[in-house]
C-alpha positions, 0 to 999 in steps of 0.5 A, spaced: 814 734 987 810 728 983 815 729 978 820 729 983 816 723 986 816 719 979 824 720 977 825 717 983 821 711 982 823 709 975 831 712 978 830 706 982 828 701 977 832 703 972 837 701 978 835 695 979 835 693 971 842 694 972 844 690 979 839 685 975 843 686 968 850 686 973 848 678 976 847 675 969 855 678 967 853 685 963 856 691 966 851 696 962 858 701 964 862 698 961 865 701 954 866 693 951 858 692 951 855 693 945 851 700 945 844 699 948 841 706 944 841 701 938 837 697 935 842 691 934 846 692 942 838 691 944 838 686 939 845 683 943 843 684 950 836 680 949 841 675 947 847 676 952 841 675 958 837 669 953 844 665 955 846 667 960 839 665 963 840 657 959 846 656 961 843 659 970 836 654 967 841 648 964 846 647 971 839 645 974 837 641 970 844 637 970 844 637 976 836 635 977 838 629 972 844 627 977 839 626 982 835 622 978 839 618 975 843 617 981 836 614 985 836 609 978 842 606 980 839 604 987 835 599 984 839 593 985 843 593 980 846 585 984 840 582 981 843 585 973 849 584 975 847 576 979 842 575 972 848 576 967 853 572 970 849 566 970 847 567 963 854 568 963 855 560 966 849 556 962 853 559 955 859 556 957 856 550 959 853 550 952 860 552 949 856 558 947 863 562 948 861 568 944 854 570 949 858 569 954 863 574 953 857 579 951 854 578 957 861 578 961 861 585 957 855 588 958 856 587 965 862 591 965 859 596 961 853 596 966 858 596 973 863 603 969 855 606 969 853 606 975 860 606 979 860 610 985 867 616 986 869 621 982 865 625 976 872 624 972 875 618 971 883 617 966 882 617 959 884 610 959 878 608 964 874 611 958 877 607 953 877 600 956 870 602 957 868 605 949 872 598 947 868 594 951 862 597 947 866 596 941 867 588 942 858 588 943 859 591 936 863 587 932 858 581 933 852 585 931 856 587 925 862 581 924 867 584 920 864 591 919 868 596 923 875 598 925 878 602 932 885 605 930 887 609 937 893 614 934 896 617 941 902 616 946 900 609 949 904 613 956 901 613 962 902 622 962 896 620 956 893 615 959 893 618 966 889 624 963 883 625 967 876 626 963 868 626 965 866 620 965 863 616 959 864 622 954 867 617 950 863 611 948 856 616 947 861 619 941 863 612 939 856 610 940 853 616 934 859 614 929 856 606 929 848 609 929 849 616 925 854 614 920 857 608 920 850 604 920 848 607 913 855 605 910 857 601 906 863 596 906 866 597 912 868 602 915 873 605 920 872 609 927 880 612 929 881 617 936 886 621 936 888 624 943 894 628 944 895 635 949 898 642 947 900 646 952 895 645 958 890 644 953 887 636 953 885 634 945 880 627 943 878 627 936 874 621 934 873 620 927 869 616 923 870 615 915 862 613 915 855 618 911 857 624 914 852 630 916 847 634 911 850 641 910 843 644 913 843 639 919 850 639 920 848 647 922 843 645 925 847 641 930 852 646 931 846 650 934 844 645 938 851 644 941 853 652 942 846 653 944 845 649 949 838 645 950 833 650 948 835 650 941 836 642 940 835 639 934 828 635 934 827 633 927 825 626 927 829 623 922 835 624 927 833 620 931 835 623 937 842 625 933 846 631 937 843 629 944 848 626 946 853 630 943 849 636 947 850 633 954 857 632 953 858 639 952 854 642 957 858 637 962 865 639 960 862 646 960 859 646 967 866 642 970 871 647 966 868 653 963 865 655 956 872 656 953 872 648 954 867 643 951 865 639 942 865 642 937 863 637 930 865 638 922 863 633 917 863 631 910 858 629 907 858 620 904 866 622 906 864 622 914 865 626 921 870 628 927 868 630 934 872 635 936 874 635 945 877 640 948 879 640 956 884 642 961 890 639 963 889 640 970 893 634 973 902 633 974 900 626 971 899 629 964 904 633 959 906 640 959 909 641 951 
């Protein structure tokens, strides 16, 4: 009798374990799953559970961060708008048109970043914000960088909707980690096109590129999420923006979409975004 009760308790614990696995998307009895009776199978089981838990944790952190950002945006933005407008007016009075343009551009960028509304914006809006950022960088690095845009200037592409504040951080990364270190002039190229129901956006810079070992670390960080953020102090935060963008895309659309990066040292870097084409305004080839 005692043996039977012990067996029932163990069976109950086992069923609870199986239910917990299913909650994380792992069907113990699925023939397509690894053989959990082997060392490799157990290792894969642990990795699947860790990936599921990390995904849920990442989603929770993103939600908390969004709430924090929403609270921060309530800190009287009109004060900043009015201050920048005052700087612009004084600059125009003094004949400093470049200062006036920088103040106006910065004001528009700030207004765009904290504006309320849908998390998705049009490709046109993202490009306009990107170009404002590039204008400010042109004042900082006169005649150093060129921005090339290669995509159909059509309503179909321009009206495609993508997550807000997706493109500007990619350009910032390209400038800070690629072109600033390059001797001579540099070019950033933005390409956008659709294939079937998939929208692809590529940002290429011909800067310094990334060393193979650091590129591997960064690719792993992007794939695995915040628990694997590359923390080398020399990087000064390189990769955090890319990880954030990848997570936002995947939380919005699913893990089949996201961000990838490739690079050749001293040749340049390509960051590619893949997103779904979900709206009638977007072309489907």
